[in-house]
C-alpha positions, 0 to 999 in steps of 0.5 A: 362420556357415556358411553366412553368417547374414542379420542383422535388427535390431529396435527395441523388438521392431520390424523396422528398415528395411534402410536403417540396416544396415551391412556386418558386421551393425554397425547405424548411427544418423546425428543421434541424437537422444532418439527414438532411445532404446530396446531395439535387438536383432540376429537373425542366422539360417542354416540351422543355426539363429539367434540373438538378442542385444540392447542398450538404448540410452540418450540423455544429453542435458545440460540446456538453457534453454527460452524459456517454463515452461507450469507458470510460465503456470498458476500466475500465473493463480491467483496474484493481481494482486500476484504477479510472474513472471521466467524466469531464464536463462544470461546472467541476466534482472532484475526490479524488484518493488514492496515487500509483493508476491510473486514466482514464478521459473521455471527453464525447462530440458529435458534427458535425463533430467529434470534435478534443480534445486537453487536458490540465493541468491547463489550459497548453497542457498536457505533452505527458507522459500521453497516450490518448485512444478512439481517445483522448475522454481517458486521463489515468494516470498510476501513479497518483502520477504522476500527481499533484493535479490541474485541467485537461480539454478537449478543443473539438473544430470543425467548430461550435464551441468549448466546455471546459469540466474540472475534479479536481483531489485530492490525498489523503495523508497518515497521522498518526493518535493519538489514545487511549493510549496504556497499561501502561508499569508497574502496579504499582511503579515509572516508569510506562508511557503510549503512545499515539497509532499511526496508519497510515491512508488513507481516515479513514482506518489503513493501512500499517505504512510504508506508513507513513514513509516519513511524520513527526511523530506527538510530542507525550508525555508520560503519567505517569500511575500506580503510587502507592505502589506496593503490598509486593513482594519477592526480590532475589539477584543473585545467589553465585559461587558454593562452589564445582566444582564438586561432589556436591556443595551449592549456596546461594542467600538473599531473602527478603521482600520489597515493591516499593513505588510510589516514587520509593524506597524499604520500607523492610517489613515482611516475613509474608506480602510476604507470604500472596502474594507468596511462599518464594523463596528458598535461597540455592540450589545444584550445580555441582553435577557431578562427579570429574573425571580425566584422569588416564594413566597407565604405559608404556608396553615394547618396542617391535614390529618391528623395524621403524628404527634405534634402534626404537620400539613403547611403549603403555599406557592406558588413561582411564577417572576415578572419584575419586574414580577409578571408570571408566566412559566414556571419554566424561566426562573427554573431558573438561580437558586436556588429 
């Protein structure tokens, strides 16, 4: 204009320093950052009047990775001890997790405007059965068994560009472990066997064996052990029936000294050979020493008492439990006999 107008610049209605101005009314913003976003106005004025024009400056910042995600820390603190967490990254991260536990996967990105996040599994959109937290920046998997091994990724997009970050989950498996041999089943003879000890492991730590029940057990061959002649020892047969049912009887059994060989045969030995190892077992014992008893009935008493019917009265007699010599004892001792 004539005379030449004086130009003044404003940002969000606040006057800017003249250091930003260039000739011909231009405004230079060097090293643009998000803080430079706003409404810019220039006012041109001279003696004849003034005019103001405005323009909105929007800063676009493409999605970029962040080293941490505060929301993930907050969610994890209340998720329980069986929940693991991992952040995705452009190059990919990896987390190994135990079965039946939970996982939180964070997508730590920034950008302007705020990027929209889409979760993918093996390159395909994720099903809706998993939960999204913190405005979609956290993927929650409540039961890791529902998520097979594979790559999870988050796609962050805004008007300035896109960024893909990923992580891989590896589910640990319970597995059988064949360890040291169990104790031998016999100290001598021909039947001693040893089996390897079978344990159920998760990440090298022993867990309850029930966790491995779905897994096929490894083939284990028993190993012969302690196949050697046994020391001489007394061998006894079963007791014979008692010679009396009451009043005292005798039972007998056979006692011999033998040695079991590594081939499984029994070799007779002298009694002296066994006597050096242990005392000889008895070959006779008393049995059925309880007295012989029986029910004994006295004679019927006189028929007397009030009539309880036509020409009908009552007679009584005494029933006693006695030994053979006539000694009365408790009726409990005759309880097994017909009365």
